[in-house]
C-alpha positions as CSV (number, residue, x, y, z in Angstrom):
1,M,37.9,27.6,121.6
2,K,40.6,29.0,121.1
3,L,41.4,29.7,117.6
4,A,45.6,29.2,116.6
5,M,47.3,32.0,115.4
6,T,49.5,30.8,112.2
7,S,51.4,33.5,110.5
8,M,51.7,34.0,106.8
9,I,55.4,34.7,107.3
10,D,57.6,31.3,109.1
11,P,59.7,31.9,111.8
12,P,63.1,32.0,110.4
13,W,62.0,34.7,108.1
14,K,60.1,36.5,111.0
15,Q,63.1,36.8,113.6
16,L,65.4,37.9,110.5
17,V,62.2,41.1,109.6
18,E,62.9,41.5,113.5
19,D,66.3,41.9,112.8
20,K,66.0,43.7,110.2
21,H,63.6,46.3,112.2
22,L,66.1,46.9,114.9
23,L,69.1,48.0,112.4
24,L,66.4,50.1,110.3
25,V,65.7,51.7,114.4
26,E,68.8,51.9,114.9
27,A,70.4,53.8,112.0
28,I,67.8,55.7,111.9
29,K,69.0,57.1,115.4
30,D,72.3,57.3,114.3
31,L,71.5,59.9,111.6
32,E,69.3,61.7,114.3
33,H,72.4,62.5,116.3
34,R,74.6,63.0,113.8
35,R,71.9,65.1,112.3
36,E,72.3,67.0,115.8
37,H,75.5,67.2,115.4
38,S,76.0,68.4,112.0
39,L,73.6,71.3,112.9
40,S,74.9,72.7,116.4
41,T,77.8,72.4,114.9
42,Q,76.7,74.9,112.1
43,K,75.4,76.7,114.5
44,E,78.6,77.2,116.1
45,E,79.8,77.6,113.1
46,L,77.6,80.5,112.9
47,S,78.2,82.2,115.4
48,I,81.8,82.4,115.1
49,I,80.5,85.0,112.0
50,P,80.1,88.2,113.9
51,K,82.9,87.4,115.3
52,L,85.0,87.4,112.7
53,Q,83.6,90.4,111.3
54,G,84.1,92.3,114.4
55,Q,88.2,91.3,114.0
56,I,87.4,91.9,110.1
57,A,86.9,95.5,110.9
58,Q,88.8,96.1,112.9
59,L,91.9,94.9,111.0
60,T,90.4,96.5,107.7
61,T,91.1,99.7,110.5
62,E,94.9,98.8,110.4
63,V,95.5,98.6,107.6
64,I,94.2,102.1,107.3
65,S,95.7,103.3,109.5
66,L,99.1,101.6,108.6
67,K,98.9,102.7,105.2
68,E,98.1,106.9,105.6
69,E,101.6,105.3,108.7
70,I,103.2,104.8,105.5
71,A,102.2,107.6,103.7
72,S,103.2,110.4,106.1
73,L,106.4,108.2,105.8
74,K,106.7,108.8,102.3
75,L,106.7,113.0,103.0
76,D,109.0,112.6,105.5
77,K,111.5,110.6,103.5
78,I,111.7,113.4,100.9
79,A,111.1,116.6,103.0
80,L,114.6,114.3,104.5
81,E,116.0,113.7,100.6
82,E,115.6,116.8,100.1
83,K,116.7,118.3,103.1
84,I,120.0,116.5,103.1
85,A,120.7,117.8,99.1
86,S,120.1,121.4,99.9
87,D,122.7,120.7,103.3
88,E,125.0,119.3,100.7
89,R,124.5,122.1,97.9
90,V,124.8,124.5,100.6
91,C,129.0,122.1,101.9
92,T,129.4,122.9,98.0
93,L,128.7,126.0,98.0
94,E,131.2,127.1,101.5
95,K,133.8,125.4,100.4
96,E,133.0,127.3,97.0
97,R,133.2,130.1,99.1
98,D,136.3,129.2,100.9
99,Y,137.8,129.1,98.0
100,Y,137.4,132.2,96.5
101,R,137.6,134.4,99.6
102,K,141.4,132.8,100.2
103,E,142.1,133.2,96.4
104,S,140.8,136.2,97.0
105,M,143.4,136.9,99.6
106,R,146.1,135.2,97.8
107,L,145.3,137.7,94.9
108,N,144.8,140.4,97.0
109,A,148.9,139.7,98.9
110,A,150.3,139.5,95.2
111,V,149.3,143.1,94.6
112,E,149.8,144.3,97.6
113,S,153.6,142.8,96.3
114,M,153.5,144.0,93.7
115,M,152.6,147.7,94.5
116,K,155.0,147.8,96.7
117,K,158.3,146.6,94.4
118,L,156.1,149.6,92.1
119,D,156.6,151.9,95.2
120,K,160.2,150.7,95.5
121,K,161.6,151.7,91.6
122,L,159.5,154.4,91.7
123,R,160.8,156.0,94.5
124,G,164.9,154.5,93.9
């Protein structure tokens, strides 16, 4: 003789528990999927770090190179400014030289003219 098994849970409650159980199983699967997705995303992000470190090192080298070039250009600028100042001084000195030469020649001509007049007076 078979004994009929009776459940302590009423059939409507039994269905509710099974439905909730299915919802929990689905929620667990969804959480596992999200965790896997999160882990793969983190792995991808971590794999980028060595590339970024290489790029940072390259950029650092370029920045150092640019700083050296800027320093060199500043020195060149200073040298050119000094040369220009020197050239301006030379130009000023040449103008002064030309002025004094002309003045000397004018004075020399004036002296010669006076000497000729004096010679004429003394002779004459």
